[in-house]
CHARMM-style PDB file with segment names, atoms N, HN, CA, C and O in Angstrom:
ATOM      1  N   UNK     1       2.590 -41.865-110.461  1.00  0.00      PROA
ATOM      2  CA  UNK     1       2.312 -42.896-111.530  1.00  0.00      PROA
ATOM      3  C   UNK     1       2.968 -44.404-111.281  1.00  0.00      PROA
ATOM      4  O   UNK     1       2.295 -45.435-111.302  1.00  0.00      PROA
ATOM      5  N   UNK     2       4.056 -44.363-111.098  1.00  0.00      PROA
ATOM      6  HN  UNK     2       4.603 -43.525-111.081  1.00  0.00      PROA
ATOM      7  CA  UNK     2       4.264 -45.868-111.065  1.00  0.00      PROA
ATOM      8  C   UNK     2       3.594 -46.809-110.151  1.00  0.00      PROA
ATOM      9  O   UNK     2       3.694 -48.019-110.356  1.00  0.00      PROA
ATOM     10  N   UNK     3       2.944 -46.365-109.195  1.00  0.00      PROA
ATOM     11  HN  UNK     3       2.863 -45.383-109.028  1.00  0.00      PROA
ATOM     12  CA  UNK     3       2.384 -47.110-108.251  1.00  0.00      PROA
ATOM     13  C   UNK     3       1.236 -46.938-108.749  1.00  0.00      PROA
ATOM     14  O   UNK     3       0.599 -47.604-107.933  1.00  0.00      PROA
ATOM     15  N   UNK     4       0.438 -46.537-109.501  1.00  0.00      PROA
ATOM     16  HN  UNK     4       0.956 -45.997-110.164  1.00  0.00      PROA
ATOM     17  CA  UNK     4      -0.262 -46.432-110.052  1.00  0.00      PROA
ATOM     18  C   UNK     4      -0.838 -47.711-111.029  1.00  0.00      PROA
ATOM     19  O   UNK     4      -1.905 -48.272-111.278  1.00  0.00      PROA
ATOM     20  N   UNK     5       0.596 -47.784-111.407  1.00  0.00      PROA
ATOM     21  HN  UNK     5       1.463 -47.328-111.204  1.00  0.00      PROA
ATOM     22  CA  UNK     5       0.591 -49.116-112.917  1.00  0.00      PROA
ATOM     23  C   UNK     5       0.756 -50.472-112.101  1.00  0.00      PROA
ATOM     24  O   UNK     5       0.158 -51.535-112.271  1.00  0.00      PROA
ATOM     25  N   UNK     6       1.755 -50.132-111.146  1.00  0.00      PROA
ATOM     26  HN  UNK     6       2.240 -49.269-111.008  1.00  0.00      PROA
ATOM     27  CA  UNK     6       2.594 -51.211-110.723  1.00  0.00      PROA
ATOM     28  C   UNK     6       1.944 -51.861-109.482  1.00  0.00      PROA
ATOM     29  O   UNK     6       1.882 -53.078-109.308  1.00  0.00      PROA
ATOM     30  N   UNK     7       1.364 -50.723-108.457  1.00  0.00      PROA
ATOM     31  HN  UNK     7       1.415 -49.734-108.599  1.00  0.00      PROA
ATOM     32  CA  UNK     7       1.358 -51.586-107.382  1.00  0.00      PROA
ATOM     33  C   UNK     7       0.087 -52.493-106.738  1.00  0.00      PROA
ATOM     34  O   UNK     7       0.307 -53.335-105.866  1.00  0.00      PROA
ATOM     35  N   UNK     8      -0.983 -52.284-107.152  1.00  0.00      PROA
ATOM     36  HN  UNK     8      -1.161 -51.600-107.860  1.00  0.00      PROA
ATOM     37  CA  UNK     8      -2.033 -53.661-106.948  1.00  0.00      PROA
ATOM     38  C   UNK     8      -1.077 -54.902-107.490  1.00  0.00      PROA
ATOM     39  O   UNK     8      -0.734 -55.784-106.702  1.00  0.00      PROA
ATOM     40  N   UNK     9      -0.634 -54.924-108.984  1.00  0.00      PROA
ATOM     41  HN  UNK     9      -0.912 -54.208-109.624  1.00  0.00      PROA
ATOM     42  CA  UNK     9      -0.323 -56.319-109.391  1.00  0.00      PROA
ATOM     43  C   UNK     9       1.103 -56.383-108.210  1.00  0.00      PROA
ATOM     44  O   UNK     9       1.085 -57.268-107.355  1.00  0.00      PROA
ATOM     45  N   UNK    10       1.899 -55.714-108.244  1.00  0.00      PROA
ATOM     46  HN  UNK    10       1.914 -54.995-108.939  1.00  0.00      PROA
ATOM     47  CA  UNK    10       2.938 -56.104-107.411  1.00  0.00      PROA
ATOM     48  C   UNK    10       2.498 -56.304-105.626  1.00  0.00      PROA
ATOM     49  O   UNK    10       3.543 -56.706-105.115  1.00  0.00      PROA
ATOM     50  N   UNK    11       1.811 -56.233-104.920  1.00  0.00      PROA
ATOM     51  HN  UNK    11       0.962 -55.907-105.335  1.00  0.00      PROA
ATOM     52  CA  UNK    11       1.205 -56.225-103.816  1.00  0.00      PROA
ATOM     53  C   UNK    11       0.771 -57.938-103.978  1.00  0.00      PROA
ATOM     54  O   UNK    11       1.235 -58.898-103.364  1.00  0.00      PROA
ATOM     55  N   UNK    12       0.016 -57.909-104.736  1.00  0.00      PROA
ATOM     56  HN  UNK    12      -0.361 -57.129-105.235  1.00  0.00      PROA
ATOM     57  CA  UNK    12      -0.771 -59.540-105.098  1.00  0.00      PROA
ATOM     58  C   UNK    12       0.088 -60.125-105.500  1.00  0.00      PROA
ATOM     59  O   UNK    12      -0.335 -61.225-105.142  1.00  0.00      PROA
ATOM     60  N   UNK    13       1.440 -60.451-106.201  1.00  0.00      PROA
ATOM     61  HN  UNK    13       1.783 -59.558-106.492  1.00  0.00      PROA
ATOM     62  CA  UNK    13       2.091 -61.070-106.646  1.00  0.00      PROA
ATOM     63  C   UNK    13       3.266 -61.532-105.383  1.00  0.00      PROA
ATOM     64  O   UNK    13       3.982 -62.525-105.255  1.00  0.00      PROA
ATOM     65  N   UNK    14       3.094 -60.483-104.681  1.00  0.00      PROA
ATOM     66  HN  UNK    14       2.513 -59.676-104.785  1.00  0.00      PROA
ATOM     67  CA  UNK    14       4.176 -60.266-103.639  1.00  0.00      PROA
ATOM     68  C   UNK    14       3.560 -61.598-102.400  1.00  0.00      PROA
ATOM     69  O   UNK    14       4.271 -62.483-101.922  1.00  0.00      PROA
ATOM     70  N   UNK    15       2.319 -61.414-102.163  1.00  0.00      PROA
ATOM     71  HN  UNK    15       1.742 -60.696-102.551  1.00  0.00      PROA
ATOM     72  CA  UNK    15       1.523 -62.133-101.167  1.00  0.00      PROA
ATOM     73  C   UNK    15       1.070 -63.905-101.999  1.00  0.00      PROA
ATOM     74  O   UNK    15       0.320 -64.791-101.589  1.00  0.00      PROA
ATOM     75  N   UNK    16       1.878 -63.818-103.199  1.00  0.00      PROA
ATOM     76  HN  UNK    16       2.486 -63.097-103.531  1.00  0.00      PROA
ATOM     77  CA  UNK    16       1.337 -64.979-103.576  1.00  0.00      PROA
ATOM     78  C   UNK    16       0.034 -65.430-104.516  1.00  0.00      PROA
ATOM     79  O   UNK    16      -0.195 -66.542-104.992  1.00  0.00      PROA
ATOM     80  N   UNK    17      -0.711 -64.254-104.620  1.00  0.00      PROA
ATOM     81  HN  UNK    17      -0.525 -63.351-104.233  1.00  0.00      PROA
ATOM     82  CA  UNK    17      -1.898 -64.419-105.179  1.00  0.00      PROA
ATOM     83  C   UNK    17      -2.106 -64.148-106.625  1.00  0.00      PROA
ATOM     84  O   UNK    17      -3.199 -64.028-107.179  1.00  0.00      PROA
ATOM     85  N   UNK    18      -1.022 -64.072-107.132  1.00  0.00      PROA
ATOM     86  HN  UNK    18      -0.134 -64.169-106.682  1.00  0.00      PROA
ATOM     87  CA  UNK    18      -1.096 -63.611-108.750  1.00  0.00      PROA
ATOM     88  C   UNK    18       0.261 -64.193-108.897  1.00  0.00      PROA
ATOM     89  O   UNK    18       1.149 -64.067-108.054  1.00  0.00      PROA
ATOM     90  N   UNK    19       0.436 -65.224-110.686  1.00  0.00      PROA
ATOM     91  HN  UNK    19      -0.285 -65.327-111.371  1.00  0.00      PROA
ATOM     92  CA  UNK    19       1.154 -65.489-110.965  1.00  0.00      PROA
ATOM     93  C   UNK    19       2.012 -64.023-111.713  1.00  0.00      PROA
ATOM     94  O   UNK    19       1.712 -62.831-111.776  1.00  0.00      PROA
ATOM     95  N   UNK    20       3.211 -64.851-112.212  1.00  0.00      PROA
ATOM     96  HN  UNK    20       3.454 -65.820-112.160  1.00  0.00      PROA
ATOM     97  CA  UNK    20       4.194 -64.095-112.712  1.00  0.00      PROA
ATOM     98  C   UNK    20       3.612 -63.492-113.950  1.00  0.00      PROA
ATOM     99  O   UNK    20       3.559 -62.281-114.166  1.00  0.00      PROA
ATOM    100  N   UNK    21       3.372 -64.012-114.389  1.00  0.00      PROA
ATOM    101  HN  UNK    21       3.415 -64.996-114.213  1.00  0.00      PROA
ATOM    102  CA  UNK    21       2.373 -63.734-116.139  1.00  0.00      PROA
ATOM    103  C   UNK    21       1.230 -62.838-115.592  1.00  0.00      PROA
ATOM    104  O   UNK    21       1.197 -61.665-115.964  1.00  0.00      PROA
ATOM    105  N   UNK    22       0.599 -63.153-115.015  1.00  0.00      PROA
ATOM    106  HN  UNK    22       0.625 -64.106-114.713  1.00  0.00      PROA
ATOM    107  CA  UNK    22      -0.606 -62.203-114.460  1.00  0.00      PROA
ATOM    108  C   UNK    22      -0.442 -61.160-114.009  1.00  0.00      PROA
ATOM    109  O   UNK    22      -1.220 -60.207-114.054  1.00  0.00      PROA
ATOM    110  N   UNK    23       0.794 -61.229-113.426  1.00  0.00      PROA
ATOM    111  HN  UNK    23       1.426 -62.004-113.390  1.00  0.00      PROA
ATOM    112  CA  UNK    23       1.371 -59.906-112.874  1.00  0.00      PROA
ATOM    113  C   UNK    23       1.714 -58.898-114.317  1.00  0.00      PROA
ATOM    114  O   UNK    23       1.184 -57.837-114.646  1.00  0.00      PROA
ATOM    115  N   UNK    24       2.860 -59.730-115.034  1.00  0.00      PROA
ATOM    116  HN  UNK    24       3.291 -60.592-114.766  1.00  0.00      PROA
ATOM    117  CA  UNK    24       2.865 -58.882-116.333  1.00  0.00      PROA
ATOM    118  C   UNK    24       1.791 -58.517-116.905  1.00  0.00      PROA
ATOM    119  O   UNK    24       1.685 -57.299-117.041  1.00  0.00      PROA
ATOM    120  N   UNK    25       1.065 -59.063-117.239  1.00  0.00      PROA
ATOM    121  HN  UNK    25       1.151 -60.053-117.129  1.00  0.00      PROA
ATOM    122  CA  UNK    25      -0.406 -58.808-117.993  1.00  0.00      PROA
ATOM    123  C   UNK    25      -1.146 -57.612-117.607  1.00  0.00      PROA
ATOM    124  O   UNK    25      -1.725 -56.792-118.320  1.00  0.00      PROA
ATOM    125  N   UNK    26      -1.018 -57.670-116.350  1.00  0.00      PROA
ATOM    126  HN  UNK    26      -0.548 -58.336-115.770  1.00  0.00      PROA
ATOM    127  CA  UNK    26      -1.954 -56.645-115.389  1.00  0.00      PROA
ATOM    128  C   UNK    26      -1.251 -55.147-115.545  1.00  0.00      PROA
ATOM    129  O   UNK    26      -1.841 -54.068-115.597  1.00  0.00      PROA
ATOM    130  N   UNK    27       0.183 -55.389-115.603  1.00  0.00      PROA
ATOM    131  HN  UNK    27       0.662 -56.265-115.561  1.00  0.00      PROA
ATOM    132  CA  UNK    27       1.012 -53.878-115.635  1.00  0.00      PROA
ATOM    133  C   UNK    27       1.109 -53.828-116.938  1.00  0.00      PROA
ATOM    134  O   UNK    27       1.350 -52.666-117.264  1.00  0.00      PROA
ATOM    135  N   UNK    28       1.044 -54.473-117.773  1.00  0.00      PROA
ATOM    136  HN  UNK    28       0.848 -55.417-117.508  1.00  0.00      PROA
ATOM    137  CA  UNK    28       1.148 -54.014-119.084  1.00  0.00      PROA
ATOM    138  C   UNK    28       0.134 -53.539-119.985  1.00  0.00      PROA
ATOM    139  O   UNK    28       0.430 -52.952-121.025  1.00  0.00      PROA
ATOM    140  N   UNK    29      -1.360 -53.825-119.539  1.00  0.00      PROA
ATOM    141  HN  UNK    29      -1.601 -54.302-118.694  1.00  0.00      PROA
ATOM    142  CA  UNK    29      -2.555 -53.379-119.873  1.00  0.00      PROA
ATOM    143  C   UNK    29      -2.656 -52.085-119.050  1.00  0.00      PROA
ATOM    144  O   UNK    29      -3.166 -51.072-119.530  1.00  0.00      PROA
ATOM    145  N   UNK    30      -2.211 -52.129-117.929  1.00  0.00      PROA
ATOM    146  HN  UNK    30      -1.797 -52.951-117.539  1.00  0.00      PROA
ATOM    147  CA  UNK    30      -2.120 -50.414-117.300  1.00  0.00      PROA
ATOM    148  C   UNK    30      -0.978 -49.601-118.070  1.00  0.00      PROA
ATOM    149  O   UNK    30      -1.190 -48.390-118.125  1.00  0.00      PROA
ATOM    150  N   UNK    31      -0.336 -49.851-118.402  1.00  0.00      PROA
ATOM    151  HN  UNK    31      -0.163 -50.835-118.357  1.00  0.00      PROA
ATOM    152  CA  UNK    31       0.473 -49.101-119.043  1.00  0.00      PROA
ATOM    153  C   UNK    31       0.121 -48.822-120.309  1.00  0.00      PROA
ATOM    154  O   UNK    31       0.201 -47.646-120.664  1.00  0.00      PROA
ATOM    155  N   UNK    32      -0.266 -49.666-121.099  1.00  0.00      PROA
ATOM    156  HN  UNK    32      -0.331 -50.622-120.811  1.00  0.00      PROA
ATOM    157  CA  UNK    32      -1.078 -49.521-122.408  1.00  0.00      PROA
ATOM    158  C   UNK    32      -2.056 -48.127-122.426  1.00  0.00      PROA
ATOM    159  O   UNK    32      -1.977 -47.074-123.058  1.00  0.00      PROA
ATOM    160  N   UNK    33      -3.000 -48.637-121.436  1.00  0.00      PROA
ATOM    161  HN  UNK    33      -3.064 -49.493-120.922  1.00  0.00      PROA
ATOM    162  CA  UNK    33      -4.060 -47.405-121.277  1.00  0.00      PROA
ATOM    163  C   UNK    33      -3.469 -46.195-120.831  1.00  0.00      PROA
ATOM    164  O   UNK    33      -4.039 -45.162-121.184  1.00  0.00      PROA
ATOM    165  N   UNK    34      -2.514 -46.105-120.176  1.00  0.00      PROA
ATOM    166  HN  UNK    34      -2.051 -46.944-119.889  1.00  0.00      PROA
ATOM    167  CA  UNK    34      -1.637 -45.012-119.385  1.00  0.00      PROA
ATOM    168  C   UNK    34      -0.951 -44.216-120.984  1.00  0.00      PROA
ATOM    169  O   UNK    34      -0.851 -43.030-121.300  1.00  0.00      PROA
ATOM    170  N   UNK    35      -0.584 -45.471-121.706  1.00  0.00      PROA
ATOM    171  HN  UNK    35      -0.664 -46.434-121.450  1.00  0.00      PROA
ATOM    172  CA  UNK    35       0.177 -44.181-123.117  1.00  0.00      PROA
ATOM    173  C   UNK    35      -0.819 -43.797-123.678  1.00  0.00      PROA
ATOM    174  O   UNK    35      -0.901 -42.601-123.959  1.00  0.00      PROA
ATOM    175  N   UNK    36      -2.202 -44.975-124.111  1.00  0.00      PROA
ATOM    176  HN  UNK    36      -2.135 -45.946-123.883  1.00  0.00      PROA
ATOM    177  CA  UNK    36      -3.281 -44.326-124.649  1.00  0.00      PROA
ATOM    178  C   UNK    36      -4.001 -42.968-124.547  1.00  0.00      PROA
ATOM    179  O   UNK    36      -4.304 -42.183-125.445  1.00  0.00      PROA
ATOM    180  N   UNK    37      -4.188 -42.901-123.256  1.00  0.00      PROA
ATOM    181  HN  UNK    37      -3.942 -43.539-122.527  1.00  0.00      PROA
ATOM    182  CA  UNK    37      -4.076 -41.478-122.685  1.00  0.00      PROA
ATOM    183  C   UNK    37      -3.719 -40.471-123.022  1.00  0.00      PROA
ATOM    184  O   UNK    37      -4.376 -39.468-123.298  1.00  0.00      PROA
ATOM    185  N   UNK    38      -2.106 -40.727-123.037  1.00  0.00      PROA
ATOM    186  HN  UNK    38      -1.572 -41.542-122.813  1.00  0.00      PROA
ATOM    187  CA  UNK    38      -1.401 -39.470-122.697  1.00  0.00      PROA
ATOM    188  C   UNK    38      -1.047 -39.384-124.365  1.00  0.00      PROA
ATOM    189  O   UNK    38      -0.760 -38.316-124.905  1.00  0.00      PROA
ATOM    190  N   UNK    39      -1.112 -40.616-125.050  1.00  0.00      PROA
ATOM    191  HN  UNK    39      -1.346 -41.484-124.611  1.00  0.00      PROA
ATOM    192  CA  UNK    39      -0.941 -40.036-127.143  1.00  0.00      PROA
ATOM    193  C   UNK    39      -2.560 -39.295-127.262  1.00  0.00      PROA
ATOM    194  O   UNK    39      -2.471 -38.203-127.823  1.00  0.00      PROA
ATOM    195  N   UNK    40      -3.655 -39.568-126.956  1.00  0.00      PROA
ATOM    196  HN  UNK    40      -3.726 -40.455-126.500  1.00  0.00      PROA
ATOM    197  CA  UNK    40      -4.928 -38.579-127.190  1.00  0.00      PROA
ATOM    198  C   UNK    40      -4.704 -37.763-126.719  1.00  0.00      PROA
ATOM    199  O   UNK    40      -4.786 -36.822-127.509  1.00  0.00      PROA
ATOM    200  N   UNK    41      -4.310 -37.335-125.386  1.00  0.00      PROA
ATOM    201  HN  UNK    41      -4.244 -38.099-124.744  1.00  0.00      PROA
ATOM    202  CA  UNK    41      -3.709 -35.947-124.706  1.00  0.00      PROA
ATOM    203  C   UNK    41      -3.273 -34.988-125.511  1.00  0.00      PROA
ATOM    204  O   UNK    41      -3.659 -33.819-125.555  1.00  0.00      PROA
ATOM    205  N   UNK    42      -2.278 -35.627-126.288  1.00  0.00      PROA
ATOM    206  HN  UNK    42      -1.965 -36.576-126.253  1.00  0.00      PROA
ATOM    207  CA  UNK    42      -1.309 -34.762-126.923  1.00  0.00      PROA
ATOM    208  C   UNK    42      -1.815 -34.481-128.480  1.00  0.00      PROA
ATOM    209  O   UNK    42      -1.448 -33.564-129.216  1.00  0.00      PROA
ATOM    210  N   UNK    43      -2.495 -35.239-128.682  1.00  0.00      PROA
ATOM    211  HN  UNK    43      -2.793 -35.983-128.085  1.00  0.00      PROA
ATOM    212  CA  UNK    43      -3.617 -35.313-130.162  1.00  0.00      PROA
ATOM    213  C   UNK    43      -4.519 -34.313-130.218  1.00  0.00      PROA
ATOM    214  O   UNK    43      -5.022 -33.949-131.281  1.00  0.00      PROA
ATOM    215  N   UNK    44      -4.920 -33.545-128.531  1.00  0.00      PROA
ATOM    216  HN  UNK    44      -4.512 -33.840-127.668  1.00  0.00      PROA
ATOM    217  CA  UNK    44      -5.657 -32.637-128.749  1.00  0.00      PROA
ATOM    218  C   UNK    44      -7.078 -33.383-128.649  1.00  0.00      PROA
ATOM    219  O   UNK    44      -8.110 -32.761-128.902  1.00  0.00      PROA
ATOM    220  N   UNK    45      -7.096 -34.547-128.326  1.00  0.00      PROA
ATOM    221  HN  UNK    45      -6.258 -35.052-128.121  1.00  0.00      PROA
ATOM    222  CA  UNK    45      -8.348 -35.550-128.048  1.00  0.00      PROA
ATOM    223  C   UNK    45      -9.259 -35.386-126.548  1.00  0.00      PROA
ATOM    224  O   UNK    45     -10.415 -35.693-126.256  1.00  0.00      PROA
ATOM    225  N   UNK    46      -8.416 -34.907-125.967  1.00  0.00      PROA
ATOM    226  HN  UNK    46      -7.477 -34.657-126.204  1.00  0.00      PROA
ATOM    227  CA  UNK    46      -8.812 -34.722-124.486  1.00  0.00      PROA
ATOM    228  C   UNK    46      -8.843 -36.378-124.250  1.00  0.00      PROA
ATOM    229  O   UNK    46      -8.554 -37.300-125.012  1.00  0.00      PROA
ATOM    230  N   UNK    47      -9.361 -36.357-122.739  1.00  0.00      PROA
ATOM    231  HN  UNK    47      -9.596 -35.608-122.120  1.00  0.00      PROA
ATOM    232  CA  UNK    47      -9.192 -37.691-122.086  1.00  0.00      PROA
ATOM    233  C   UNK    47     -10.047 -38.847-122.558  1.00  0.00      PROA
ATOM    234  O   UNK    47     -10.953 -38.523-123.325  1.00  0.00      PROA
ATOM    235  N   UNK    48      -9.933 -40.237-122.232  1.00  0.00      PROA
ATOM    236  HN  UNK    48      -9.197 -40.500-121.609  1.00  0.00      PROA
ATOM    237  CA  UNK    48     -10.437 -41.017-122.582  1.00  0.00      PROA
ATOM    238  C   UNK    48     -11.511 -41.028-122.190  1.00  0.00      PROA
ATOM    239  O   UNK    48     -11.514 -40.672-121.012  1.00  0.00      PROA
ATOM    240  N   UNK    49     -12.783 -41.327-122.668  1.00  0.00      PROA
ATOM    241  HN  UNK    49     -12.781 -41.616-123.625  1.00  0.00      PROA
ATOM    242  CA  UNK    49     -14.378 -41.434-122.102  1.00  0.00      PROA
ATOM    243  C   UNK    49     -15.080 -40.033-121.901  1.00  0.00      PROA
ATOM    244  O   UNK    49     -16.226 -39.871-121.483  1.00  0.00      PROA
ATOM    245  N   UNK    50     -14.002 -38.851-122.352  1.00  0.00      PROA
ATOM    246  HN  UNK    50     -13.071 -38.982-122.692  1.00  0.00      PROA
ATOM    247  CA  UNK    50     -14.327 -37.347-122.104  1.00  0.00      PROA
ATOM    248  C   UNK    50     -15.663 -37.381-123.179  1.00  0.00      PROA
ATOM    249  O   UNK    50     -15.739 -38.130-124.154  1.00  0.00      PROA
ATOM    250  N   UNK    51     -16.690 -36.388-122.759  1.00  0.00      PROA
ATOM    251  HN  UNK    51     -16.628 -35.780-121.967  1.00  0.00      PROA
ATOM    252  CA  UNK    51     -17.695 -35.995-123.673  1.00  0.00      PROA
ATOM    253  C   UNK    51     -16.786 -35.126-124.331  1.00  0.00      PROA
ATOM    254  O   UNK    51     -15.868 -34.425-123.904  1.00  0.00      PROA
ATOM    255  N   UNK    52     -17.394 -35.393-125.838  1.00  0.00      PROA
ATOM    256  HN  UNK    52     -18.140 -35.962-126.185  1.00  0.00      PROA
ATOM    257  CA  UNK    52     -17.434 -34.400-127.074  1.00  0.00      PROA
ATOM    258  C   UNK    52     -18.080 -33.137-127.038  1.00  0.00      PROA
ATOM    259  OT1 UNK    52     -18.075 -32.412-128.032  1.00  0.00      PROA
TER     260      UNK     52
END
C-alpha cells in the first residue's frame, strides 16, 4: 500500500524531477483518494466508480 501512495513521487523526487512541494502534493492526493475509497467501502457504498 505504501509504495502505491509514495513510490512514484519518491522516485521522481530522488531523481530531482519533482520539488518537495510537488512530491508532498502528489502523495497527499493519493492518500486522500485512498481514504475516500476506504470510507465509502466501510459505509457499504462499494468502490469509487463502481457501477450501481
